[in-house]
N, C-alpha and C positions, 0 to 999 in steps of 0.2 A: 540499645544506646541508653546510657545513664550520666546524668551529671549531678555531683552532690559537691556543696560549697562548705567552705571552711565552717567550724561549727555544728557540721552533720546534716546541714538542711539539704533535704533530697529535692532538687529542682524537675528532674526528670527521671522516669524509672522506665524500662522496657519500651523507649521510644522507638517505634518502628514505622517507617514512612517510605514508601516508595515514590520517587517523581519520575515521570515520562516524560520526554522532549515535548514541548507544546502544551504541557498542563498548565491551567491555572488553578492553583490550590490555595483554598483559605484556611488558616489556621484559627479556628471560633472556640473561644472558652472564656471562664471568667477570670478575673485578675489573680496572678500568681500562679496559672496552670503551665508556667514555661513555653510561653509561645515566642516570646522574645528571646528567651534562652536558647530555644531551639534555632533562632535563625542567627543568633551570635556564633552556634557550633557551626553551623554552614559556612559561614564568612570566614572561621579561622582566627574569630577574635577571641575564642577561647575554645579549650580542648574537652572532649567527654572524659568522665573518670573513667568510663569502661565502653566498650563497643568502637564502632568507628563509622565514618561515611567514606563509602566507596563512590567514585566517579566513574562516568561511563569512560573517558578519557584522562591521561594524566595530567593535563592542564586545566581540567575543569575547575577546579577550586579557584583558580585565577581568571577565569573568565565570567567573573558576576558582577553587576552592579546592586548598588545599595540605597534605598530610599528610607531615610529616619523618620520617626514621629515629627521632627522640628525641621525646617527647610535647611539650617545650619549653613548657611550662604557666608561669605566674607563681607562683612558689611561695606568694607573699603573698596571693594572691587566691583565693575560692571558686570552686567548679567553676562555678557560675552565671556569674560575672563573668569567667571564663577564655573560655567559650562565648560571651559577649556582646562581646567584644574584637574582631571585625571590624567590628562595628556603631559601637563606640565611635571606633574608628580615623576613622570616615567622620563622625563627629560625631551620629549619631543618637541621641536619648535612651533610656535604657533601657526607660521606659514604652512607648515605641511598639511595641518588639521583645519584650518580655516573653513573649508567648504564642507567639513564634517560638523563642524560647532554650526555654522548658519543653516545646516540642513536639519538639524535636531530641534534649534531653535524654531525651525519651520514648522516642524510637525508639532510642537506644543504651542504654536500659535504667539508666539512671542519675538518674532522676528523685527517686528519695528521698537521693541524695546531692548535691544542687545546693547544701547549705550547708556541703559538706566540703571540705578542704584538699587539694593535690595528695599533702600527706606522709602522710595518711590513706587513700590509695588504692594499692591493687595495680598492679603494671606493667600489666595488662590494662585496668584502669579509667583508667588515666591516658592509655592510648593511645585510648579509647573518647571520653574527653573532647577530644582531639586530632582525632578524627575529626568529632566533633558541631559543633566550631568549624568545620571546614571545610565542613560543609554546611549551617551555620546560615544562609546567605545564598542557598540555595538556588542554586549554581553550575550551568551546563550542564556544566562540566568540572572532575573531581577528578583531581589528580597525587598519586600516592602514592609516597615513595621508601623502599622497604624498611621500611614502618612496622611489621611483626611479627618481625623479623629476630632482635631480643634478647629474644623471650619463649618460654617453654616450650612444647611441642610441642602439649599438650593446650589451652593457652590459644590458641596460634596457629590450631588447627583450628577452634576455637569463634568467633574473629573472623573467619575465612575465611568461615564460615558466615553470621555477623550481617551481614558487608560484603555479600554477595550479597543479604541479604534487604532490606538498605536501599537498595541500589542499586534493587531492585524497585519500591519503595516511592516511591523520588523521582525514578527515570527518568534519572538522570545518566549520561555517559561518564566512563571511568576508564581512564587510562594507570597502570599499576601496575610499579614496578621490583623486581625481586626476582632473588636467585641461585638459588631453590629451584623444580627440575623440577615437584615434586609441587603446590606450591602455585601455579605459573603455571597448569597444566593444569586443576586444579580451578575456578579464579576464571575464566579467560577464554574469550573466544570466538577469540580470535587470540593468539598466543604468536609475538613478533618476537625471532628468536634474532640475538645482535651477537657481532662477534669484537673483538679489541683489536687495539691498534697497527699501523693507525689505527682507531679505533672505526667500526664499518659494520655495516649489516644483511647477514647472509648468507643468511638463511632465514625464511620467514613459515609458521607451522603453523597450520591452522585447526581449532578443536576443536569439531567439528560435533555438539555433546551440547546437548539443550535445558537451559533452565532453567524452574524452580528446580534446583539441584543439592543433592543430599543424602549422608549417608552411602553409602546405597545405590549413587551413581556413583562415590564414593571407593574403593569395595573391588569396582568391576567389571572384567571384561575389557576394557570399552571404555576405562576409564580407565587401565589398567596398558598397553593398546597405545599409548596416546597419548604417555603418559609415556616409554614407550621410545623413540618418535619424536622427543620433546623432546629425551630425554637423549643420542640420537645426534647430534641437531644441536649439542647444547651440546658434544659431546666434539670434533665437527668444527670446531666455533669456536674451542675452545681450541687445537687443532693448526694453526689459520691465521693464529694469532697471527703479526705479522712480527717 
């Protein structure tokens, strides 16, 4: 698959990636390597210049949730209404999905904040609302574009843990964009390393560590080894930028 923008800028070239049901894949690479572009192509927000995206089922592309870099919440709406938004867009009455909204708020630990407004929440809590909104329709695939990049490290670690816990409960597939070697290794069973100019996959690293993963894994020799491998691949990707 390839994507070329107006002016001849090649964002992606020969982008080939197989995503299996239940995968947690991180796209890791330097700025400008096409990670976010690849995610937008999967969502259908843009179309490839050449090539295609094949889904295992006809309705696959309509059965996904997206979490952006910023929470993008409606500031005038309470937490519950922000999470309800995907159903509202589809014309589904709130009364029919109230239980689903409350359940996903419980899963992300915000059931006591359902009546709060975004201005009353911390950065980490706002991102939890965004994740809840992506999960509320029970999608098969979740796309996450550097959702924790702007958060402090303690909050980021906590949300990494929570994300893996949510994934285990819901059983969805995840494609996660990040600049962080440490985050990609902790979360993923496959780290896809990309190089820039043009954006392309140069290496895939399988993280053969069982889930659930805990602080014990984060401080283990095994984790450190995988981080070194990913860091070496990322350094190579930076050097291979044309």
